[in-house]
Structures are given as C-alpha cells and as structure tokens.
PyMOL Python script that loads the backbone (N, CA, C, O; Angstrom):
from pymol import cmd

cmd.read_pdbstr("""\
ATOM      1  N   UNK A   1      -1.511 -25.240  27.369  1.00  0.00           N
ATOM      2  CA  UNK A   1      -1.421 -24.979  28.634  1.00  0.00           C
ATOM      3  C   UNK A   1      -2.507 -23.209  28.863  1.00  0.00           C
ATOM      4  O   UNK A   1      -2.414 -22.046  28.472  1.00  0.00           O
ATOM      5  N   UNK A   2      -3.400 -24.001  29.686  1.00  0.00           N
ATOM      6  CA  UNK A   2      -4.819 -22.926  29.834  1.00  0.00           C
ATOM      7  C   UNK A   2      -4.381 -21.905  30.763  1.00  0.00           C
ATOM      8  O   UNK A   2      -3.846 -22.282  31.805  1.00  0.00           O
ATOM      9  N   UNK A   3      -4.560 -20.398  30.490  1.00  0.00           N
ATOM     10  CA  UNK A   3      -4.379 -19.889  31.408  1.00  0.00           C
ATOM     11  C   UNK A   3      -5.474 -19.586  32.483  1.00  0.00           C
ATOM     12  O   UNK A   3      -6.556 -19.317  31.960  1.00  0.00           O
ATOM     13  N   UNK A   4      -5.474 -19.569  33.365  1.00  0.00           N
ATOM     14  CA  UNK A   4      -6.297 -19.053  34.306  1.00  0.00           C
ATOM     15  C   UNK A   4      -6.489 -17.509  34.597  1.00  0.00           C
ATOM     16  O   UNK A   4      -6.006 -16.664  33.843  1.00  0.00           O
ATOM     17  N   UNK A   5      -7.378 -17.112  35.978  1.00  0.00           N
ATOM     18  CA  UNK A   5      -7.873 -15.701  35.465  1.00  0.00           C
ATOM     19  C   UNK A   5      -6.531 -15.059  36.371  1.00  0.00           C
ATOM     20  O   UNK A   5      -6.769 -13.932  36.804  1.00  0.00           O
ATOM     21  N   UNK A   6      -5.420 -15.503  36.654  1.00  0.00           N
ATOM     22  CA  UNK A   6      -4.810 -14.937  37.591  1.00  0.00           C
ATOM     23  C   UNK A   6      -3.087 -15.171  36.744  1.00  0.00           C
ATOM     24  O   UNK A   6      -2.048 -14.730  37.235  1.00  0.00           O
ATOM     25  N   UNK A   7      -3.140 -15.717  35.817  1.00  0.00           N
ATOM     26  CA  UNK A   7      -1.748 -15.984  34.802  1.00  0.00           C
ATOM     27  C   UNK A   7      -2.498 -15.331  33.321  1.00  0.00           C
ATOM     28  O   UNK A   7      -3.573 -15.297  32.722  1.00  0.00           O
ATOM     29  N   UNK A   8      -1.069 -14.857  33.243  1.00  0.00           N
ATOM     30  CA  UNK A   8      -0.625 -13.966  32.087  1.00  0.00           C
ATOM     31  C   UNK A   8      -0.270 -14.977  30.394  1.00  0.00           C
ATOM     32  O   UNK A   8       0.954 -15.082  30.476  1.00  0.00           O
ATOM     33  N   UNK A   9      -0.522 -15.424  29.556  1.00  0.00           N
ATOM     34  CA  UNK A   9       0.293 -15.761  28.740  1.00  0.00           C
ATOM     35  C   UNK A   9       0.555 -15.034  27.722  1.00  0.00           C
ATOM     36  O   UNK A   9      -0.260 -14.238  27.256  1.00  0.00           O
ATOM     37  N   UNK A  10       1.507 -15.188  27.344  1.00  0.00           N
ATOM     38  CA  UNK A  10       2.950 -14.532  26.701  1.00  0.00           C
ATOM     39  C   UNK A  10       2.941 -15.101  25.373  1.00  0.00           C
ATOM     40  O   UNK A  10       2.689 -16.304  25.306  1.00  0.00           O
ATOM     41  N   UNK A  11       3.170 -14.455  24.278  1.00  0.00           N
ATOM     42  CA  UNK A  11       3.659 -14.914  23.020  1.00  0.00           C
ATOM     43  C   UNK A  11       4.841 -14.239  22.619  1.00  0.00           C
ATOM     44  O   UNK A  11       5.242 -13.324  23.339  1.00  0.00           O
ATOM     45  N   UNK A  12       5.412 -14.513  21.676  1.00  0.00           N
ATOM     46  CA  UNK A  12       6.464 -13.133  21.312  1.00  0.00           C
ATOM     47  C   UNK A  12       6.667 -13.628  19.369  1.00  0.00           C
ATOM     48  O   UNK A  12       6.557 -14.788  18.974  1.00  0.00           O
ATOM     49  N   UNK A  13       6.846 -12.909  18.825  1.00  0.00           N
ATOM     50  CA  UNK A  13       7.127 -13.639  17.009  1.00  0.00           C
ATOM     51  C   UNK A  13       8.437 -13.874  17.147  1.00  0.00           C
ATOM     52  O   UNK A  13       8.857 -13.963  15.993  1.00  0.00           O
ATOM     53  N   UNK A  14       9.449 -14.047  17.998  1.00  0.00           N
ATOM     54  CA  UNK A  14      10.520 -14.742  17.816  1.00  0.00           C
ATOM     55  C   UNK A  14      11.600 -13.768  16.811  1.00  0.00           C
ATOM     56  O   UNK A  14      11.503 -12.547  16.935  1.00  0.00           O
ATOM     57  N   UNK A  15      12.392 -14.207  16.045  1.00  0.00           N
ATOM     58  CA  UNK A  15      13.257 -13.639  15.287  1.00  0.00           C
ATOM     59  C   UNK A  15      12.843 -13.171  13.998  1.00  0.00           C
ATOM     60  O   UNK A  15      13.501 -12.812  13.021  1.00  0.00           O
ATOM     61  N   UNK A  16      11.284 -13.273  14.258  1.00  0.00           N
ATOM     62  CA  UNK A  16      10.513 -12.736  13.091  1.00  0.00           C
ATOM     63  C   UNK A  16      11.082 -11.563  12.648  1.00  0.00           C
ATOM     64  O   UNK A  16      11.394 -10.790  13.554  1.00  0.00           O
ATOM     65  N   UNK A  17      11.357 -11.129  11.297  1.00  0.00           N
ATOM     66  CA  UNK A  17      12.082  -9.751  10.952  1.00  0.00           C
ATOM     67  C   UNK A  17      10.930  -9.313   9.802  1.00  0.00           C
ATOM     68  O   UNK A  17      10.485  -9.993   8.877  1.00  0.00           O
ATOM     69  N   UNK A  18      10.640  -8.061  10.158  1.00  0.00           N
ATOM     70  CA  UNK A  18       9.693  -7.232   9.026  1.00  0.00           C
ATOM     71  C   UNK A  18      10.436  -7.255   7.564  1.00  0.00           C
ATOM     72  O   UNK A  18      11.474  -6.704   7.198  1.00  0.00           O
ATOM     73  N   UNK A  19       9.657  -7.969   6.975  1.00  0.00           N
ATOM     74  CA  UNK A  19      10.204  -7.700   5.471  1.00  0.00           C
ATOM     75  C   UNK A  19      10.222  -6.379   4.754  1.00  0.00           C
ATOM     76  O   UNK A  19       9.047  -6.024   4.838  1.00  0.00           O
ATOM     77  N   UNK A  20      11.080  -5.146   3.887  1.00  0.00           N
ATOM     78  CA  UNK A  20      10.977  -4.573   3.501  1.00  0.00           C
ATOM     79  C   UNK A  20       9.706  -4.202   2.291  1.00  0.00           C
ATOM     80  O   UNK A  20       9.307  -5.236   1.756  1.00  0.00           O
ATOM     81  N   UNK A  21       9.147  -3.171   1.877  1.00  0.00           N
ATOM     82  CA  UNK A  21       8.266  -3.295   0.862  1.00  0.00           C
ATOM     83  C   UNK A  21       8.795  -2.333   0.118  1.00  0.00           C
ATOM     84  O   UNK A  21       8.813  -1.179   0.548  1.00  0.00           O
ATOM     85  N   UNK A  22       9.248  -2.617  -0.971  1.00  0.00           N
ATOM     86  CA  UNK A  22       9.754  -1.384  -2.392  1.00  0.00           C
ATOM     87  C   UNK A  22       8.449  -1.267  -2.964  1.00  0.00           C
ATOM     88  O   UNK A  22       7.498  -2.049  -2.979  1.00  0.00           O
ATOM     89  N   UNK A  23       8.639   0.079  -3.514  1.00  0.00           N
ATOM     90  CA  UNK A  23       7.366   0.898  -4.234  1.00  0.00           C
ATOM     91  C   UNK A  23       8.275   1.708  -5.280  1.00  0.00           C
ATOM     92  O   UNK A  23       9.231   2.333  -4.822  1.00  0.00           O
ATOM     93  N   UNK A  24       7.994   1.733  -6.837  1.00  0.00           N
ATOM     94  CA  UNK A  24       8.634   2.549  -7.631  1.00  0.00           C
ATOM     95  C   UNK A  24       8.109   3.940  -6.955  1.00  0.00           C
ATOM     96  O   UNK A  24       7.543   4.075  -5.870  1.00  0.00           O
ATOM     97  N   UNK A  25       8.594   5.306  -8.273  1.00  0.00           N
ATOM     98  CA  UNK A  25       7.905   6.291  -7.648  1.00  0.00           C
ATOM     99  C   UNK A  25       6.640   6.349  -8.796  1.00  0.00           C
ATOM    100  O   UNK A  25       5.756   6.957  -8.192  1.00  0.00           O
ATOM    101  N   UNK A  26       6.245   6.094  -9.830  1.00  0.00           N
ATOM    102  CA  UNK A  26       5.068   5.676 -10.522  1.00  0.00           C
ATOM    103  C   UNK A  26       4.314   4.916  -9.507  1.00  0.00           C
ATOM    104  O   UNK A  26       3.116   4.904  -9.789  1.00  0.00           O
ATOM    105  N   UNK A  27       4.590   4.299  -8.457  1.00  0.00           N
ATOM    106  CA  UNK A  27       3.026   3.757  -7.970  1.00  0.00           C
ATOM    107  C   UNK A  27       2.975   5.051  -7.156  1.00  0.00           C
ATOM    108  O   UNK A  27       2.078   5.864  -7.377  1.00  0.00           O
ATOM    109  N   UNK A  28       3.879   5.263  -6.252  1.00  0.00           N
ATOM    110  CA  UNK A  28       3.405   6.046  -5.265  1.00  0.00           C
ATOM    111  C   UNK A  28       3.126   7.362  -6.055  1.00  0.00           C
ATOM    112  O   UNK A  28       2.130   7.819  -5.495  1.00  0.00           O
ATOM    113  N   UNK A  29       3.452   8.148  -6.984  1.00  0.00           N
ATOM    114  CA  UNK A  29       2.261   9.107  -7.533  1.00  0.00           C
ATOM    115  C   UNK A  29       1.169   8.779  -8.039  1.00  0.00           C
ATOM    116  O   UNK A  29       0.377   9.673  -8.336  1.00  0.00           O
ATOM    117  N   UNK A  30       0.934   7.802  -8.203  1.00  0.00           N
ATOM    118  CA  UNK A  30      -0.236   6.853  -8.654  1.00  0.00           C
ATOM    119  C   UNK A  30      -1.025   6.872  -7.189  1.00  0.00           C
ATOM    120  O   UNK A  30      -2.049   7.456  -6.834  1.00  0.00           O
ATOM    121  N   UNK A  31      -0.395   6.260  -6.711  1.00  0.00           N
ATOM    122  CA  UNK A  31      -1.503   5.947  -4.898  1.00  0.00           C
ATOM    123  C   UNK A  31      -1.141   7.325  -4.571  1.00  0.00           C
ATOM    124  O   UNK A  31      -1.695   6.962  -3.534  1.00  0.00           O
ATOM    125  N   UNK A  32      -0.787   8.497  -4.407  1.00  0.00           N
ATOM    126  CA  UNK A  32      -1.057   9.857  -3.764  1.00  0.00           C
ATOM    127  C   UNK A  32      -1.981   9.993  -4.668  1.00  0.00           C
ATOM    128  O   UNK A  32      -3.075   9.639  -4.228  1.00  0.00           O
ATOM    129  N   UNK A  33      -2.016  10.479  -6.109  1.00  0.00           N
ATOM    130  CA  UNK A  33      -3.183  11.118  -7.170  1.00  0.00           C
ATOM    131  C   UNK A  33      -5.211   9.953  -6.380  1.00  0.00           C
ATOM    132  O   UNK A  33      -6.406  10.138  -6.152  1.00  0.00           O
ATOM    133  N   UNK A  34      -4.143   8.918  -6.348  1.00  0.00           N
ATOM    134  CA  UNK A  34      -5.454   8.420  -5.681  1.00  0.00           C
ATOM    135  C   UNK A  34      -6.544   8.589  -4.838  1.00  0.00           C
ATOM    136  O   UNK A  34      -7.767   8.653  -4.955  1.00  0.00           O
ATOM    137  N   UNK A  35      -5.580   8.650  -3.805  1.00  0.00           N
ATOM    138  CA  UNK A  35      -5.819   8.538  -2.218  1.00  0.00           C
ATOM    139  C   UNK A  35      -6.444  10.094  -1.749  1.00  0.00           C
ATOM    140  O   UNK A  35      -7.139  10.380  -0.774  1.00  0.00           O
ATOM    141  N   UNK A  36      -5.941  10.908  -2.776  1.00  0.00           N
ATOM    142  CA  UNK A  36      -6.586  12.328  -2.669  1.00  0.00           C
ATOM    143  C   UNK A  36      -7.767  12.606  -3.615  1.00  0.00           C
ATOM    144  O   UNK A  36      -8.162  13.771  -3.650  1.00  0.00           O
ATOM    145  N   UNK A  37      -8.313  11.797  -4.297  1.00  0.00           N
ATOM    146  CA  UNK A  37      -9.509  12.024  -5.058  1.00  0.00           C
ATOM    147  C   UNK A  37      -9.099  12.517  -6.120  1.00  0.00           C
ATOM    148  O   UNK A  37     -10.018  13.138  -6.654  1.00  0.00           O
ATOM    149  N   UNK A  38      -7.783  12.566  -6.942  1.00  0.00           N
ATOM    150  CA  UNK A  38      -7.103  13.378  -8.406  1.00  0.00           C
ATOM    151  C   UNK A  38      -7.844  12.872  -9.418  1.00  0.00           C
ATOM    152  O   UNK A  38      -8.813  12.175  -9.117  1.00  0.00           O
ATOM    153  N   UNK A  39      -7.595  13.073 -10.538  1.00  0.00           N
ATOM    154  CA  UNK A  39      -7.999  12.230 -12.023  1.00  0.00           C
ATOM    155  C   UNK A  39      -7.016  11.367 -12.216  1.00  0.00           C
ATOM    156  O   UNK A  39      -5.924  11.729 -11.777  1.00  0.00           O
ATOM    157  N   UNK A  40      -7.059  10.511 -12.651  1.00  0.00           N
ATOM    158  CA  UNK A  40      -5.458   9.721 -13.062  1.00  0.00           C
ATOM    159  C   UNK A  40      -5.062  10.250 -14.310  1.00  0.00           C
ATOM    160  O   UNK A  40      -5.705  10.471 -15.336  1.00  0.00           O
ATOM    161  N   UNK A  41      -3.599  10.446 -13.950  1.00  0.00           N
ATOM    162  CA  UNK A  41      -3.019  11.398 -14.824  1.00  0.00           C
ATOM    163  C   UNK A  41      -1.712  10.701 -15.664  1.00  0.00           C
ATOM    164  O   UNK A  41      -0.697  11.298 -16.024  1.00  0.00           O
ATOM    165  N   UNK A  42      -2.056   9.168 -15.884  1.00  0.00           N
ATOM    166  CA  UNK A  42      -0.552   8.649 -15.480  1.00  0.00           C
ATOM    167  C   UNK A  42      -0.019   9.164 -17.427  1.00  0.00           C
ATOM    168  O   UNK A  42       1.167   9.445 -17.602  1.00  0.00           O
ATOM    169  N   UNK A  43      -0.730   9.204 -18.321  1.00  0.00           N
ATOM    170  CA  UNK A  43      -0.099   9.687 -18.900  1.00  0.00           C
ATOM    171  C   UNK A  43       0.221  10.664 -19.471  1.00  0.00           C
ATOM    172  O   UNK A  43       0.535  10.821 -20.651  1.00  0.00           O
ATOM    173  N   UNK A  44       0.111  11.752 -18.189  1.00  0.00           N
ATOM    174  CA  UNK A  44       1.254  12.717 -18.448  1.00  0.00           C
ATOM    175  C   UNK A  44       2.551  12.406 -17.964  1.00  0.00           C
ATOM    176  O   UNK A  44       3.502  13.132 -18.255  1.00  0.00           O
ATOM    177  N   UNK A  45       2.688  11.351 -17.222  1.00  0.00           N
ATOM    178  CA  UNK A  45       4.201  11.176 -16.602  1.00  0.00           C
ATOM    179  C   UNK A  45       4.719  10.020 -17.501  1.00  0.00           C
ATOM    180  O   UNK A  45       5.934   9.918 -17.669  1.00  0.00           O
ATOM    181  N   UNK A  46       3.824   9.102 -18.117  1.00  0.00           N
ATOM    182  CA  UNK A  46       4.725   7.704 -19.259  1.00  0.00           C
ATOM    183  C   UNK A  46       4.222   7.853 -19.984  1.00  0.00           C
ATOM    184  O   UNK A  46       3.383   8.705 -19.692  1.00  0.00           O
ATOM    185  N   UNK A  47       4.086   7.402 -21.403  1.00  0.00           N
ATOM    186  CA  UNK A  47       3.436   6.595 -22.251  1.00  0.00           C
ATOM    187  C   UNK A  47       2.863   5.570 -22.209  1.00  0.00           C
ATOM    188  O   UNK A  47       3.113   4.953 -21.174  1.00  0.00           O
ATOM    189  N   UNK A  48       2.100   5.020 -22.955  1.00  0.00           N
ATOM    190  CA  UNK A  48       0.735   3.714 -22.414  1.00  0.00           C
ATOM    191  C   UNK A  48       1.672   2.623 -22.620  1.00  0.00           C
ATOM    192  O   UNK A  48       1.550   1.465 -22.222  1.00  0.00           O
ATOM    193  N   UNK A  49       2.964   3.317 -23.531  1.00  0.00           N
ATOM    194  CA  UNK A  49       4.038   1.570 -23.411  1.00  0.00           C
ATOM    195  C   UNK A  49       5.219   1.115 -22.691  1.00  0.00           C
ATOM    196  O   UNK A  49       5.791   0.027 -22.753  1.00  0.00           O
ATOM    197  N   UNK A  50       5.596   2.630 -21.673  1.00  0.00           N
ATOM    198  CA  UNK A  50       5.898   2.199 -20.812  1.00  0.00           C
ATOM    199  C   UNK A  50       5.310   1.820 -19.085  1.00  0.00           C
ATOM    200  O   UNK A  50       4.519   2.334 -18.294  1.00  0.00           O
ATOM    201  N   UNK A  51       6.586   0.154 -19.111  1.00  0.00           N
ATOM    202  CA  UNK A  51       5.939  -0.429 -17.783  1.00  0.00           C
ATOM    203  C   UNK A  51       5.620   0.730 -16.808  1.00  0.00           C
ATOM    204  O   UNK A  51       4.454   0.753 -16.416  1.00  0.00           O
ATOM    205  N   UNK A  52       6.546   1.812 -16.290  1.00  0.00           N
ATOM    206  CA  UNK A  52       6.285   2.383 -15.176  1.00  0.00           C
ATOM    207  C   UNK A  52       4.420   3.131 -15.700  1.00  0.00           C
ATOM    208  O   UNK A  52       3.778   3.465 -14.703  1.00  0.00           O
ATOM    209  N   UNK A  53       3.964   3.269 -16.534  1.00  0.00           N
ATOM    210  CA  UNK A  53       2.393   3.529 -16.668  1.00  0.00           C
ATOM    211  C   UNK A  53       1.544   2.466 -15.756  1.00  0.00           C
ATOM    212  O   UNK A  53       0.753   2.746 -14.854  1.00  0.00           O
ATOM    213  N   UNK A  54       1.950   1.074 -16.272  1.00  0.00           N
ATOM    214  CA  UNK A  54       1.159  -0.018 -15.705  1.00  0.00           C
ATOM    215  C   UNK A  54       1.550   0.187 -14.058  1.00  0.00           C
ATOM    216  O   UNK A  54       0.774  -0.315 -13.244  1.00  0.00           O
ATOM    217  N   UNK A  55       2.405   0.710 -13.703  1.00  0.00           N
ATOM    218  CA  UNK A  55       2.704   1.072 -11.786  1.00  0.00           C
ATOM    219  C   UNK A  55       2.231   1.939 -11.015  1.00  0.00           C
ATOM    220  O   UNK A  55       2.046   1.935  -9.798  1.00  0.00           O
ATOM    221  N   UNK A  56       1.957   3.037 -12.169  1.00  0.00           N
ATOM    222  CA  UNK A  56       1.051   4.441 -11.892  1.00  0.00           C
ATOM    223  C   UNK A  56      -0.300   4.140 -12.045  1.00  0.00           C
ATOM    224  O   UNK A  56      -1.082   4.871 -11.436  1.00  0.00           O
ATOM    225  N   UNK A  57      -0.745   3.255 -12.699  1.00  0.00           N
ATOM    226  CA  UNK A  57      -1.993   2.466 -12.931  1.00  0.00           C
ATOM    227  C   UNK A  57      -2.417   1.793 -11.947  1.00  0.00           C
ATOM    228  O   UNK A  57      -3.642   1.671 -11.972  1.00  0.00           O
ATOM    229  N   UNK A  58      -1.818   1.211 -10.924  1.00  0.00           N
ATOM    230  CA  UNK A  58      -2.034   0.049  -9.880  1.00  0.00           C
ATOM    231  C   UNK A  58      -1.565   0.966  -8.582  1.00  0.00           C
ATOM    232  O   UNK A  58      -1.915   0.354  -7.573  1.00  0.00           O
ATOM    233  N   UNK A  59      -0.982   2.057  -8.275  1.00  0.00           N
ATOM    234  CA  UNK A  59      -1.504   2.988  -7.673  1.00  0.00           C
ATOM    235  C   UNK A  59      -2.051   3.504  -7.372  1.00  0.00           C
ATOM    236  O   UNK A  59      -2.204   3.684  -6.164  1.00  0.00           O
ATOM    237  N   UNK A  60      -2.802   4.167  -8.406  1.00  0.00           N
ATOM    238  CA  UNK A  60      -3.665   4.923  -8.614  1.00  0.00           C
ATOM    239  C   UNK A  60      -5.119   4.133  -8.091  1.00  0.00           C
ATOM    240  O   UNK A  60      -6.064   4.647  -7.492  1.00  0.00           O
ATOM    241  N   UNK A  61      -4.988   3.035  -8.432  1.00  0.00           N
ATOM    242  CA  UNK A  61      -5.929   1.780  -7.771  1.00  0.00           C
ATOM    243  C   UNK A  61      -6.195   1.655  -6.147  1.00  0.00           C
ATOM    244  O   UNK A  61      -7.208   1.694  -5.449  1.00  0.00           O
ATOM    245  N   UNK A  62      -5.149   1.529  -5.956  1.00  0.00           N
ATOM    246  CA  UNK A  62      -4.455   1.125  -4.376  1.00  0.00           C
ATOM    247  C   UNK A  62      -4.859   2.593  -3.437  1.00  0.00           C
ATOM    248  O   UNK A  62      -5.328   2.705  -2.305  1.00  0.00           O
ATOM    249  N   UNK A  63      -4.482   3.538  -4.376  1.00  0.00           N
ATOM    250  CA  UNK A  63      -4.840   4.878  -3.280  1.00  0.00           C
ATOM    251  C   UNK A  63      -6.468   5.655  -3.525  1.00  0.00           C
ATOM    252  O   UNK A  63      -6.950   6.651  -2.985  1.00  0.00           O
ATOM    253  N   UNK A  64      -7.035   4.708  -4.584  1.00  0.00           N
ATOM    254  CA  UNK A  64      -8.551   5.113  -4.582  1.00  0.00           C
ATOM    255  C   UNK A  64      -9.290   4.131  -3.656  1.00  0.00           C
ATOM    256  O   UNK A  64     -10.447   4.415  -3.347  1.00  0.00           O
ATOM    257  N   UNK A  65      -8.690   2.922  -3.149  1.00  0.00           N
ATOM    258  CA  UNK A  65      -9.275   2.261  -2.275  1.00  0.00           C
ATOM    259  C   UNK A  65      -8.719   2.824  -0.751  1.00  0.00           C
ATOM    260  O   UNK A  65      -9.384   2.585   0.257  1.00  0.00           O
ATOM    261  N   UNK A  66      -7.701   3.435  -0.697  1.00  0.00           N
ATOM    262  CA  UNK A  66      -7.744   4.044   0.770  1.00  0.00           C
ATOM    263  C   UNK A  66      -8.083   5.211   0.482  1.00  0.00           C
ATOM    264  O   UNK A  66      -8.419   5.634   1.588  1.00  0.00           O
ATOM    265  N   UNK A  67      -8.235   6.049  -0.245  1.00  0.00           N
ATOM    266  CA  UNK A  67      -8.630   7.329   0.181  1.00  0.00           C
ATOM    267  C   UNK A  67     -10.158   7.005   0.405  1.00  0.00           C
ATOM    268  O   UNK A  67     -10.699   7.889   1.070  1.00  0.00           O
ATOM    269  N   UNK A  68     -11.151   5.800  -0.035  1.00  0.00           N
ATOM    270  CA  UNK A  68     -12.540   5.772  -0.175  1.00  0.00           C
ATOM    271  C   UNK A  68     -12.869   5.574   1.288  1.00  0.00           C
ATOM    272  O   UNK A  68     -13.644   6.259   1.956  1.00  0.00           O
ATOM    273  N   UNK A  69     -12.040   4.353   1.748  1.00  0.00           N
ATOM    274  CA  UNK A  69     -11.824   4.027   3.104  1.00  0.00           C
ATOM    275  C   UNK A  69     -11.971   5.036   4.165  1.00  0.00           C
ATOM    276  O   UNK A  69     -12.585   4.897   5.224  1.00  0.00           O
ATOM    277  N   UNK A  70     -11.053   6.516   3.566  1.00  0.00           N
ATOM    278  CA  UNK A  70     -11.084   7.185   5.068  1.00  0.00           C
ATOM    279  C   UNK A  70     -11.777   8.213   4.342  1.00  0.00           C
ATOM    280  O   UNK A  70     -11.052   9.171   4.075  1.00  0.00           O
ATOM    281  N   UNK A  71     -12.880   8.294   3.970  1.00  0.00           N
ATOM    282  CA  UNK A  71     -13.629   9.404   3.725  1.00  0.00           C
ATOM    283  C   UNK A  71     -15.236   9.184   4.376  1.00  0.00           C
ATOM    284  O   UNK A  71     -16.076  10.077   4.261  1.00  0.00           O
TER     285      UNK A  71
END
""", "prot")
cmd.dss("prot")
cmd.show_as("cartoon", "prot")
cmd.util.cbc("prot")
cmd.orient("prot")
C-alpha cells in the first residue's frame, strides 16, 4: 500500500517484548571506570585468574567507547 499525502501509515511492533540485558557487577564497575576516564583497576578488585577480571576488562573497554563518544 502506498501512502498518499493525506494518509498516515502506522506500524507496530506487535507483541514483541524487550529482552532483558543482564550485566555483572564487575562489568558495571569496569564500564563506569572507562566511561569516566579512569585507569583500569581490575587488578584491585579481582585476581587475573578470576573470571570477573575478564568481565571488568570487557566493561572497561565498553565504557571507554561510551566515554569517548560523549567527549
């Protein structure tokens, strides 16, 4: 169907529900540090062999990207 100048085409998402996104506290700490331009401090929270260290590092990288876009 083509819309004319006087018609409005309406679209809906239907019954699509938003999917929840779960993050860990380690990721959130890293994201906050990165977004605020702080140095990475994952070593202060976790040991290098702790899986949360990797989560912190991933959050830090995402925060750095977000922080750079806002500056």
